[in-house]
Biopython code that builds the backbone (N, CA, C, O; Angstrom):
import numpy as np
from Bio.PDB.StructureBuilder import StructureBuilder

atoms = [
    (1, "MET", "N", (160.420, 121.932, -197.175)),
    (1, "MET", "CA", (162.103, 121.187, -196.360)),
    (1, "MET", "C", (161.469, 119.602, -195.798)),
    (1, "MET", "O", (160.766, 119.299, -194.834)),
    (2, "LEU", "N", (162.119, 118.767, -196.954)),
    (2, "LEU", "CA", (162.129, 117.552, -196.569)),
    (2, "LEU", "C", (162.684, 116.964, -195.167)),
    (2, "LEU", "O", (163.782, 117.514, -195.091)),
    (3, "LEU", "N", (162.553, 116.203, -194.083)),
    (3, "LEU", "CA", (163.440, 116.019, -193.271)),
    (3, "LEU", "C", (163.301, 114.568, -193.202)),
    (3, "LEU", "O", (162.307, 113.909, -193.507)),
    (4, "ARG", "N", (164.599, 114.088, -192.695)),
    (4, "ARG", "CA", (164.288, 112.302, -193.203)),
    (4, "ARG", "C", (165.348, 112.178, -191.253)),
    (4, "ARG", "O", (166.278, 112.751, -190.686)),
    (5, "GLU", "N", (164.331, 111.017, -190.973)),
    (5, "GLU", "CA", (164.473, 110.198, -189.854)),
    (5, "GLU", "C", (165.724, 109.360, -190.194)),
    (5, "GLU", "O", (166.012, 108.631, -191.143)),
    (6, "ASN", "N", (166.242, 109.667, -189.277)),
    (6, "ASN", "CA", (167.633, 107.949, -189.257)),
    (6, "ASN", "C", (167.218, 107.211, -188.590)),
    (6, "ASN", "O", (167.204, 107.197, -187.359)),
    (7, "LEU", "N", (166.680, 106.237, -189.581)),
    (7, "LEU", "CA", (166.575, 104.988, -189.335)),
    (7, "LEU", "C", (167.069, 103.600, -189.088)),
    (7, "LEU", "O", (167.671, 103.036, -190.002)),
    (8, "ILE", "N", (166.855, 102.917, -187.812)),
    (8, "ILE", "CA", (168.063, 102.104, -187.406)),
    (8, "ILE", "C", (167.168, 100.482, -188.251)),
    (8, "ILE", "O", (165.993, 100.130, -188.359)),
    (9, "VAL", "N", (168.368, 99.955, -188.638)),
    (9, "VAL", "CA", (167.913, 98.711, -189.838)),
    (9, "VAL", "C", (167.767, 97.468, -189.259)),
    (9, "VAL", "O", (168.709, 96.811, -189.704)),
    (10, "PRO", "N", (166.951, 96.600, -188.329)),
    (10, "PRO", "CA", (167.637, 95.339, -187.869)),
    (10, "PRO", "C", (168.536, 94.535, -188.556)),
    (10, "PRO", "O", (168.699, 94.390, -189.767)),
    (11, "HIS", "N", (169.178, 93.960, -187.466)),
    (11, "HIS", "CA", (170.264, 92.913, -188.144)),
    (11, "HIS", "C", (169.921, 91.890, -189.099)),
    (11, "HIS", "O", (170.621, 91.298, -189.920)),
    (12, "ASP", "N", (168.263, 91.778, -188.719)),
    (12, "ASP", "CA", (168.088, 90.560, -189.607)),
    (12, "ASP", "C", (167.839, 91.359, -191.110)),
    (12, "ASP", "O", (167.882, 90.642, -192.110)),
    (13, "LEU", "N", (167.641, 92.472, -191.246)),
    (13, "LEU", "CA", (167.408, 93.306, -192.737)),
    (13, "LEU", "C", (168.547, 93.591, -193.349)),
    (13, "LEU", "O", (168.455, 94.112, -194.460)),
    (14, "ARG", "N", (169.687, 93.366, -192.873)),
    (14, "ARG", "CA", (171.027, 94.217, -193.322)),
    (14, "ARG", "C", (171.265, 93.416, -194.862)),
    (14, "ARG", "O", (170.487, 92.708, -195.502)),
    (15, "VAL", "N", (172.293, 93.731, -195.075)),
    (15, "VAL", "CA", (172.914, 93.404, -196.304)),
    (15, "VAL", "C", (173.765, 91.874, -195.934)),
    (15, "VAL", "O", (173.549, 90.824, -196.538)),
    (16, "ILE", "N", (174.822, 92.052, -194.735)),
    (16, "ILE", "CA", (175.166, 91.161, -194.089)),
    (16, "ILE", "C", (175.345, 91.121, -192.752)),
    (16, "ILE", "O", (175.828, 91.935, -191.965)),
    (17, "ALA", "N", (174.737, 89.719, -192.581)),
    (17, "ALA", "CA", (174.453, 89.142, -191.515)),
    (17, "ALA", "C", (175.572, 89.492, -190.024)),
    (17, "ALA", "O", (176.755, 89.313, -190.313)),
    (18, "TYR", "N", (175.414, 89.791, -189.054)),
    (18, "TYR", "CA", (176.245, 90.584, -187.936)),
    (18, "TYR", "C", (177.084, 89.269, -187.364)),
    (18, "TYR", "O", (178.267, 89.425, -187.061)),
    (19, "ASP", "N", (176.397, 87.860, -187.211)),
    (19, "ASP", "CA", (177.633, 86.815, -186.963)),
    (19, "ASP", "C", (178.294, 86.573, -188.294)),
    (19, "ASP", "O", (179.359, 85.990, -188.092)),
    (20, "ALA", "N", (178.103, 86.772, -189.467)),
    (20, "ALA", "CA", (179.318, 86.753, -190.497)),
    (20, "ALA", "C", (180.092, 87.801, -190.636)),
    (20, "ALA", "O", (180.977, 87.703, -191.486)),
    (21, "ILE", "N", (180.012, 88.763, -190.051)),
    (21, "ILE", "CA", (180.595, 90.205, -190.117)),
    (21, "ILE", "C", (181.656, 89.731, -188.966)),
    (21, "ILE", "O", (182.852, 89.617, -189.232)),
    (22, "VAL", "N", (181.071, 89.436, -187.540)),
    (22, "VAL", "CA", (182.041, 88.776, -186.115)),
    (22, "VAL", "C", (183.307, 87.634, -187.216)),
    (22, "VAL", "O", (184.527, 87.798, -187.200)),
    (23, "ALA", "N", (182.634, 86.646, -187.989)),
    (23, "ALA", "CA", (183.760, 85.621, -188.043)),
    (23, "ALA", "C", (184.490, 85.986, -188.883)),
    (23, "ALA", "O", (185.600, 85.503, -188.659)),
    (24, "GLY", "N", (184.489, 86.723, -189.948)),
    (24, "GLY", "CA", (185.191, 87.542, -190.721)),
    (24, "GLY", "C", (185.986, 88.061, -190.338)),
    (24, "GLY", "O", (187.067, 87.759, -190.842)),
    (25, "ALA", "N", (186.006, 89.144, -189.242)),
    (25, "ALA", "CA", (186.442, 89.839, -188.240)),
    (25, "ALA", "C", (187.408, 89.068, -187.478)),
    (25, "ALA", "O", (188.580, 89.438, -187.408)),
    (26, "ARG", "N", (187.006, 88.067, -186.930)),
    (26, "ARG", "CA", (187.988, 86.875, -186.147)),
    (26, "ARG", "C", (189.069, 86.416, -186.941)),
    (26, "ARG", "O", (190.205, 86.455, -186.467)),
    (27, "CYS", "N", (188.856, 85.962, -188.147)),
    (27, "CYS", "CA", (189.476, 85.504, -188.900)),
    (27, "CYS", "C", (190.757, 86.232, -189.156)),
    (27, "CYS", "O", (191.867, 85.740, -188.954)),
    (28, "HIS", "N", (190.443, 87.917, -189.796)),
    (28, "HIS", "CA", (191.318, 88.582, -189.767)),
    (28, "HIS", "C", (192.179, 89.083, -188.875)),
    (28, "HIS", "O", (193.330, 89.328, -189.237)),
    (29, "PHE", "N", (191.683, 89.368, -187.297)),
    (29, "PHE", "CA", (192.059, 89.779, -186.325)),
    (29, "PHE", "C", (193.388, 88.579, -186.022)),
    (29, "PHE", "O", (194.501, 88.850, -185.572)),
    (30, "LEU", "N", (192.946, 87.415, -186.364)),
    (30, "LEU", "CA", (193.648, 86.116, -186.247)),
    (30, "LEU", "C", (194.989, 86.152, -186.823)),
    (30, "LEU", "O", (196.033, 85.846, -186.247)),
    (31, "ARG", "N", (194.791, 86.719, -188.500)),
    (31, "ARG", "CA", (195.822, 87.014, -189.216)),
    (31, "ARG", "C", (196.771, 88.138, -189.344)),
    (31, "ARG", "O", (197.879, 88.238, -189.871)),
    (32, "GLU", "N", (195.968, 88.989, -188.675)),
    (32, "GLU", "CA", (196.621, 90.813, -188.773)),
    (32, "GLU", "C", (197.191, 91.365, -187.692)),
    (32, "GLU", "O", (198.134, 92.155, -187.646)),
    (33, "GLY", "N", (196.337, 90.738, -186.528)),
    (33, "GLY", "CA", (196.185, 91.221, -185.067)),
    (33, "GLY", "C", (195.844, 92.499, -184.914)),
    (33, "GLY", "O", (196.300, 93.155, -183.977)),
    (34, "THR", "N", (194.818, 93.127, -186.007)),
    (34, "THR", "CA", (193.917, 93.657, -185.538)),
    (34, "THR", "C", (192.999, 94.040, -186.680)),
    (34, "THR", "O", (193.128, 93.331, -187.678)),
    (35, "ILE", "N", (192.001, 95.117, -186.757)),
    (35, "ILE", "CA", (190.929, 95.116, -187.279)),
    (35, "ILE", "C", (191.273, 96.450, -188.422)),
    (35, "ILE", "O", (191.521, 97.605, -188.074)),
    (36, "GLY", "N", (191.230, 96.090, -189.438)),
    (36, "GLY", "CA", (191.761, 97.146, -190.063)),
    (36, "GLY", "C", (190.947, 97.645, -191.317)),
    (36, "GLY", "O", (190.192, 96.744, -191.684)),
    (37, "MET", "N", (190.864, 98.540, -191.934)),
    (37, "MET", "CA", (190.028, 98.801, -192.953)),
    (37, "MET", "C", (190.174, 97.826, -194.697)),
    (37, "MET", "O", (189.942, 98.121, -195.870)),
    (38, "GLN", "N", (190.576, 96.853, -194.118)),
    (38, "GLN", "CA", (190.395, 96.116, -195.734)),
    (38, "GLN", "C", (189.265, 94.909, -195.456)),
    (38, "GLN", "O", (188.647, 94.324, -196.346)),
    (39, "LEU", "N", (189.118, 94.633, -193.785)),
    (39, "LEU", "CA", (188.076, 93.774, -193.326)),
    (39, "LEU", "C", (187.114, 94.183, -194.623)),
    (39, "LEU", "O", (187.375, 93.404, -195.539)),
    (40, "ALA", "N", (186.276, 94.967, -194.939)),
    (40, "ALA", "CA", (185.133, 95.610, -195.698)),
    (40, "ALA", "C", (185.652, 94.807, -196.886)),
    (40, "ALA", "O", (185.134, 93.696, -196.998)),
    (41, "GLN", "N", (186.691, 95.182, -197.917)),
    (41, "GLN", "CA", (186.814, 94.367, -198.865)),
    (41, "GLN", "C", (186.887, 93.130, -198.658)),
    (41, "GLN", "O", (186.829, 92.527, -199.729)),
    (42, "GLU", "N", (187.038, 92.114, -197.332)),
    (42, "GLU", "CA", (187.680, 90.807, -197.539)),
    (42, "GLU", "C", (186.189, 90.735, -197.577)),
    (42, "GLU", "O", (185.887, 89.965, -198.489)),
    (43, "LEU", "N", (185.394, 91.087, -197.131)),
    (43, "LEU", "CA", (183.721, 90.720, -196.694)),
    (43, "LEU", "C", (182.843, 91.280, -197.777)),
    (43, "LEU", "O", (181.616, 91.348, -197.697)),
    (44, "ALA", "N", (183.666, 91.725, -198.927)),
    (44, "ALA", "CA", (182.552, 92.522, -200.286)),
    (44, "ALA", "C", (181.547, 93.176, -199.805)),
    (44, "ALA", "O", (180.489, 93.149, -200.433)),
    (45, "VAL", "N", (181.627, 93.760, -198.833)),
    (45, "VAL", "CA", (180.521, 95.136, -198.184)),
    (45, "VAL", "C", (181.726, 96.817, -198.556)),
    (45, "VAL", "O", (182.949, 96.839, -198.691)),
    (46, "SER", "N", (180.874, 97.809, -198.609)),
    (46, "SER", "CA", (181.284, 98.813, -198.303)),
    (46, "SER", "C", (182.045, 99.063, -196.689)),
    (46, "SER", "O", (181.685, 98.267, -195.822)),
    (47, "ARG", "N", (182.986, 100.049, -196.322)),
    (47, "ARG", "CA", (183.106, 100.462, -195.348)),
    (47, "ARG", "C", (182.151, 100.969, -194.493)),
    (47, "ARG", "O", (182.168, 100.681, -193.296)),
    (48, "ALA", "N", (181.083, 101.898, -195.117)),
    (48, "ALA", "CA", (179.721, 102.338, -194.356)),
    (48, "ALA", "C", (178.891, 101.068, -194.177)),
    (48, "ALA", "O", (178.256, 101.033, -193.123)),
    (49, "THR", "N", (178.760, 99.960, -195.038)),
    (49, "THR", "CA", (177.863, 99.030, -194.580)),
    (49, "THR", "C", (178.505, 98.630, -193.601)),
    (49, "THR", "O", (177.934, 98.710, -192.513)),
    (50, "LEU", "N", (179.602, 98.187, -193.637)),
    (50, "LEU", "CA", (180.501, 97.271, -192.219)),
    (50, "LEU", "C", (180.112, 97.885, -191.275)),
    (50, "LEU", "O", (179.296, 97.352, -190.523)),
    (51, "TYR", "N", (180.569, 99.155, -191.039)),
    (51, "TYR", "CA", (180.637, 100.025, -189.918)),
    (51, "TYR", "C", (179.060, 100.538, -189.484)),
    (51, "TYR", "O", (178.921, 101.061, -188.378)),
    (52, "ARG", "N", (178.131, 100.409, -190.195)),
    (52, "ARG", "CA", (176.661, 100.768, -190.079)),
    (52, "ARG", "C", (175.964, 98.967, -189.559)),
    (52, "ARG", "O", (175.212, 98.929, -188.586)),
    (53, "ALA", "N", (176.149, 98.272, -189.950)),
    (53, "ALA", "CA", (175.730, 96.953, -189.513)),
    (53, "ALA", "C", (176.468, 96.518, -188.106)),
    (53, "ALA", "O", (175.819, 95.702, -187.451)),
    (54, "VAL", "N", (177.359, 96.815, -187.704)),
    (54, "VAL", "CA", (177.988, 96.510, -186.659)),
    (54, "VAL", "C", (177.859, 97.635, -184.950)),
    (54, "VAL", "O", (177.922, 97.361, -183.751)),
    (55, "ASP", "N", (177.688, 98.735, -185.637)),
    (55, "ASP", "CA", (177.828, 99.861, -184.698)),
    (55, "ASP", "C", (179.013, 100.196, -183.713)),
    (55, "ASP", "O", (179.232, 100.235, -182.502)),
    (56, "GLY", "N", (179.715, 100.436, -185.024)),
    (56, "GLY", "CA", (181.371, 100.925, -184.587)),
    (56, "GLY", "C", (182.552, 99.700, -184.268)),
    (56, "GLY", "O", (182.384, 98.652, -183.643)),
    (57, "ARG", "N", (183.767, 100.203, -184.909)),
    (57, "ARG", "CA", (184.538, 99.167, -184.777)),
    (57, "ARG", "C", (185.045, 98.786, -183.164)),
    (57, "ARG", "O", (185.568, 97.680, -183.034)),
    (58, "ASP", "N", (184.906, 99.700, -181.866)),
    (58, "ASP", "CA", (185.012, 99.293, -180.816)),
    (58, "ASP", "C", (184.144, 98.048, -180.697)),
    (58, "ASP", "O", (184.687, 96.958, -180.513)),
    (59, "ARG", "N", (182.764, 98.162, -180.797)),
    (59, "ARG", "CA", (182.073, 96.995, -180.652)),
    (59, "ARG", "C", (182.362, 95.349, -181.315)),
    (59, "ARG", "O", (182.335, 94.263, -180.737)),
    (60, "LEU", "N", (182.638, 95.691, -182.744)),
    (60, "LEU", "CA", (183.087, 94.768, -183.262)),
    (60, "LEU", "C", (184.152, 94.318, -182.849)),
    (60, "LEU", "O", (184.201, 93.102, -183.036)),
    (61, "LEU", "N", (185.468, 94.921, -182.141)),
    (61, "LEU", "CA", (186.806, 94.719, -181.614)),
    (61, "LEU", "C", (186.220, 93.744, -180.562)),
    (61, "LEU", "O", (186.237, 92.541, -180.825)),
    (62, "GLY", "N", (185.772, 94.122, -179.541)),
    (62, "GLY", "CA", (184.909, 93.503, -178.535)),
    (62, "GLY", "C", (184.377, 92.045, -178.641)),
    (62, "GLY", "O", (184.550, 91.019, -177.983)),
    (63, "ASP", "N", (183.550, 92.433, -179.911)),
    (63, "ASP", "CA", (182.668, 91.063, -179.864)),
    (63, "ASP", "C", (183.376, 90.101, -180.030)),
    (63, "ASP", "O", (183.239, 89.120, -179.300)),
    (64, "VAL", "N", (184.499, 90.137, -181.228)),
    (64, "VAL", "CA", (185.521, 89.446, -182.312)),
    (64, "VAL", "C", (186.472, 88.820, -180.610)),
    (64, "VAL", "O", (186.528, 87.598, -180.474)),
    (65, "LEU", "N", (187.116, 89.695, -179.499)),
    (65, "LEU", "CA", (187.312, 89.418, -178.807)),
    (65, "LEU", "C", (187.234, 87.989, -177.834)),
    (65, "LEU", "O", (187.970, 87.067, -177.483)),
    (66, "TRP", "N", (185.430, 88.599, -177.604)),
    (66, "TRP", "CA", (184.867, 87.366, -176.602)),
    (66, "TRP", "C", (184.655, 86.527, -177.517)),
    (66, "TRP", "O", (184.773, 85.452, -176.930)),
    (67, "SER", "N", (184.366, 86.266, -178.804)),
    (67, "SER", "CA", (183.873, 85.018, -179.604)),
    (67, "SER", "C", (185.401, 84.208, -179.335)),
    (67, "SER", "O", (185.414, 83.039, -178.951)),
    (68, "LEU", "N", (186.545, 84.906, -179.564)),
    (68, "LEU", "CA", (187.717, 84.414, -179.012)),
    (68, "LEU", "C", (187.709, 83.107, -177.714)),
    (68, "LEU", "O", (187.766, 81.879, -177.647)),
    (69, "ALA", "N", (187.581, 84.483, -176.661)),
    (69, "ALA", "CA", (187.540, 83.928, -175.639)),
    (69, "ALA", "C", (186.513, 82.923, -175.255)),
    (69, "ALA", "O", (186.852, 81.919, -174.630)),
    (70, "GLU", "N", (185.409, 83.114, -175.557)),
    (70, "GLU", "CA", (184.115, 81.876, -175.384)),
    (70, "GLU", "C", (184.768, 80.728, -176.437)),
    (70, "GLU", "O", (184.419, 79.592, -176.116)),
    (71, "ARG", "N", (185.424, 80.767, -177.329)),
    (71, "ARG", "CA", (185.577, 79.049, -177.814)),
    (71, "ARG", "C", (186.870, 78.660, -177.297)),
    (71, "ARG", "O", (187.104, 77.461, -177.444)),
    (72, "THR", "N", (187.831, 79.379, -176.697)),
    (72, "THR", "CA", (188.647, 78.394, -175.883)),
    (72, "THR", "C", (188.615, 78.142, -174.728)),
    (72, "THR", "O", (189.274, 77.205, -174.278)),
    (73, "TYR", "N", (187.660, 79.098, -173.779)),
    (73, "TYR", "CA", (187.095, 78.545, -172.222)),
    (73, "TYR", "C", (185.891, 77.556, -172.592)),
    (73, "TYR", "O", (185.259, 77.298, -171.567)),
    (74, "ALA", "N", (185.421, 76.983, -173.606)),
    (74, "ALA", "CA", (184.712, 75.911, -174.603)),
    (74, "ALA", "C", (185.214, 75.004, -174.451)),
    (74, "ALA", "O", (184.727, 74.037, -173.864)),
    (75, "GLN", "N", (186.585, 75.072, -175.047)),
    (75, "GLN", "CA", (187.429, 74.093, -175.233)),
    (75, "GLN", "C", (188.439, 73.225, -173.566)),
    (75, "GLN", "O", (188.729, 72.193, -172.961)),
    (76, "ALA", "N", (188.527, 74.453, -173.634)),
    (76, "ALA", "CA", (189.491, 74.444, -172.103)),
    (76, "ALA", "C", (189.922, 73.013, -171.268)),
    (76, "ALA", "O", (191.026, 72.569, -170.953)),
    (77, "PRO", "N", (188.488, 72.484, -171.052)),
    (77, "PRO", "CA", (188.098, 71.677, -170.207)),
    (77, "PRO", "C", (188.685, 70.144, -170.575)),
    (77, "PRO", "O", (189.289, 69.272, -169.951)),
    (78, "ASN", "N", (188.072, 70.340, -172.185)),
    (78, "ASN", "CA", (188.869, 69.268, -172.735)),
    (78, "ASN", "C", (190.341, 68.768, -173.374)),
    (78, "ASN", "O", (190.698, 67.778, -174.011)),
    (79, "ASP", "N", (190.998, 69.965, -172.870)),
    (79, "ASP", "CA", (192.373, 70.049, -173.049)),
    (79, "ASP", "C", (193.275, 70.525, -172.080)),
    (79, "ASP", "O", (194.282, 71.223, -172.198)),
    (80, "ALA", "N", (192.657, 69.953, -170.970)),
    (80, "ALA", "CA", (193.326, 70.011, -169.576)),
    (80, "ALA", "C", (193.895, 68.467, -169.027)),
    (80, "ALA", "O", (193.208, 67.478, -168.775)),
    (81, "SER", "N", (195.242, 68.604, -168.944)),
    (81, "SER", "CA", (195.724, 67.394, -168.470)),
    (81, "SER", "C", (195.586, 66.930, -166.688)),
    (81, "SER", "O", (195.890, 65.917, -166.058)),
    (82, "SER", "N", (195.269, 67.610, -166.499)),
    (82, "SER", "CA", (195.034, 67.701, -164.777)),
    (82, "SER", "C", (193.587, 67.828, -164.531)),
    (82, "SER", "O", (192.761, 68.093, -165.405)),
    (83, "HIS", "N", (193.217, 67.528, -162.730)),
    (83, "HIS", "CA", (191.566, 68.067, -162.578)),
    (83, "HIS", "C", (191.637, 68.888, -161.599)),
    (83, "HIS", "O", (192.744, 69.174, -161.143)),
    (84, "GLY", "N", (190.524, 69.415, -161.096)),
    (84, "GLY", "CA", (190.247, 70.301, -159.898)),
    (84, "GLY", "C", (191.292, 71.880, -160.257)),
    (84, "GLY", "O", (191.467, 72.411, -161.354)),
    (85, "VAL", "N", (191.716, 72.212, -159.196)),
    (85, "VAL", "CA", (192.651, 73.320, -159.008)),
    (85, "VAL", "C", (193.421, 73.374, -160.059)),
    (85, "VAL", "O", (193.333, 74.145, -161.014)),
    (86, "ASP", "N", (194.201, 72.519, -159.863)),
    (86, "ASP", "CA", (195.008, 72.194, -161.083)),
    (86, "ASP", "C", (194.983, 72.618, -162.499)),
    (86, "ASP", "O", (195.736, 73.264, -163.227)),
    (87, "ALA", "N", (193.579, 71.882, -162.657)),
    (87, "ALA", "CA", (193.142, 72.097, -164.241)),
    (87, "ALA", "C", (192.896, 73.471, -164.617)),
    (87, "ALA", "O", (193.086, 73.888, -165.760)),
    (88, "ILE", "N", (192.323, 74.426, -163.316)),
    (88, "ILE", "CA", (191.987, 75.679, -163.176)),
    (88, "ILE", "C", (193.021, 76.474, -163.437)),
    (88, "ILE", "O", (192.890, 77.234, -164.397)),
    (89, "LEU", "N", (193.986, 76.496, -162.850)),
    (89, "LEU", "CA", (195.483, 76.821, -163.225)),
    (89, "LEU", "C", (196.570, 76.819, -164.339)),
    (89, "LEU", "O", (197.426, 77.626, -164.701)),
    (90, "GLU", "N", (196.132, 75.427, -164.778)),
    (90, "GLU", "CA", (196.514, 75.249, -166.222)),
    (90, "GLU", "C", (195.609, 75.929, -167.590)),
    (90, "GLU", "O", (196.095, 76.186, -168.692)),
    (91, "ILE", "N", (194.499, 76.086, -167.267)),
    (91, "ILE", "CA", (193.246, 76.708, -168.322)),
    (91, "ILE", "C", (194.071, 78.044, -168.167)),
    (91, "ILE", "O", (194.732, 78.491, -169.105)),
    (92, "SER", "N", (193.990, 78.721, -166.810)),
    (92, "SER", "CA", (194.203, 80.528, -166.676)),
    (92, "SER", "C", (195.673, 80.712, -167.451)),
    (92, "SER", "O", (195.809, 81.449, -168.428)),
    (93, "HIS", "N", (196.641, 80.006, -166.919)),
    (93, "HIS", "CA", (197.765, 80.289, -167.799)),
    (93, "HIS", "C", (197.709, 80.097, -169.066)),
    (93, "HIS", "O", (197.680, 81.174, -169.661)),
    (94, "ARG", "N", (197.675, 78.971, -169.916)),
    (94, "ARG", "CA", (197.281, 78.968, -171.137)),
    (94, "ARG", "C", (196.324, 79.811, -172.515)),
    (94, "ARG", "O", (196.451, 80.117, -173.701)),
    (95, "SER", "N", (195.390, 79.893, -171.440)),
    (95, "SER", "CA", (194.250, 80.861, -172.701)),
    (95, "SER", "C", (194.714, 81.921, -173.370)),
    (95, "SER", "O", (194.474, 82.036, -174.572)),
    (96, "PRO", "N", (195.390, 82.777, -172.738)),
    (96, "PRO", "CA", (196.080, 84.327, -172.933)),
    (96, "PRO", "C", (196.612, 84.025, -174.004)),
    (96, "PRO", "O", (196.288, 84.609, -175.038)),
    (97, "GLU", "N", (197.645, 82.941, -173.984)),
    (97, "GLU", "CA", (198.365, 82.713, -175.059)),
    (97, "GLU", "C", (197.942, 81.794, -176.630)),
    (97, "GLU", "O", (198.568, 81.669, -177.682)),
    (98, "SER", "N", (196.671, 81.300, -176.196)),
    (98, "SER", "CA", (195.880, 80.922, -177.329)),
    (98, "SER", "C", (195.190, 81.662, -178.062)),
    (98, "SER", "O", (194.971, 81.445, -179.254)),
    (99, "ASN", "N", (194.716, 82.758, -177.315)),
    (99, "ASN", "CA", (193.893, 84.103, -178.423)),
    (99, "ASN", "C", (194.673, 84.769, -178.804)),
    (99, "ASN", "O", (194.193, 85.877, -179.045)),
    (100, "GLN", "N", (196.319, 84.668, -179.135)),
    (100, "GLN", "CA", (196.756, 86.023, -179.659)),
    (100, "GLN", "C", (196.925, 85.680, -181.194)),
    (100, "GLN", "O", (197.141, 84.521, -181.549)),
    (101, "PRO", "N", (196.823, 86.693, -182.065)),
    (101, "PRO", "CA", (197.383, 86.699, -183.125)),
    (101, "PRO", "C", (198.261, 85.654, -183.722)),
    (101, "PRO", "O", (198.578, 84.885, -182.814)),
    (102, "ALA", "N", (198.759, 85.313, -184.787)),
    (102, "ALA", "CA", (199.693, 84.710, -185.739)),
    (102, "ALA", "C", (200.856, 85.590, -185.780)),
    (102, "ALA", "O", (200.835, 86.579, -186.513)),
    (103, "GLY", "N", (202.015, 85.273, -184.950)),
    (103, "GLY", "CA", (202.937, 85.807, -184.967)),
    (103, "GLY", "C", (203.087, 86.570, -183.814)),
    (103, "GLY", "O", (204.066, 87.239, -183.485)),
    (104, "VAL", "N", (202.162, 86.431, -183.300)),
    (104, "VAL", "CA", (202.194, 87.318, -181.680)),
    (104, "VAL", "C", (202.735, 86.591, -180.665)),
    (104, "VAL", "O", (201.697, 86.144, -180.178)),
    (105, "ARG", "N", (203.576, 86.172, -180.028)),
    (105, "ARG", "CA", (204.073, 85.527, -179.087)),
    (105, "ARG", "C", (204.836, 86.398, -178.112)),
    (105, "ARG", "O", (205.382, 85.894, -177.131)),
]
sb = StructureBuilder()
sb.init_structure("model")
sb.init_model(0)
sb.init_chain("A")
sb.init_seg("    ")
for serial, (resi, resn, name, xyz) in enumerate(atoms, 1):
    if name == "N":
        sb.init_residue(resn, " ", resi, " ")
    sb.init_atom(name, np.array(xyz, "f"), 0.0, 1.0, " ", f" {name:<3s}", serial, name[0])
structure = sb.get_structure()
């Protein structure tokens, strides 16, 4: 009987790079409001390849939301019209709205 070990393939040896998956998933999430099975088709990979590369849907969704927050908070100080505490309040009130998918307000 031949036993096969479960091998973990490093991200740099996979068919599609993890950063490319997150970027595609981010666009998909902003357009659709969720990350669905059609993401694999949009990225031109199988669903099995997609989910093997991301270690699960929950991790992918978390990374997409994190990347949106990072971008928002990196740009926020440049967009603030005030300074100090007022700027912090302005940024904190505006940021959740800027991360919502299209059509959700």
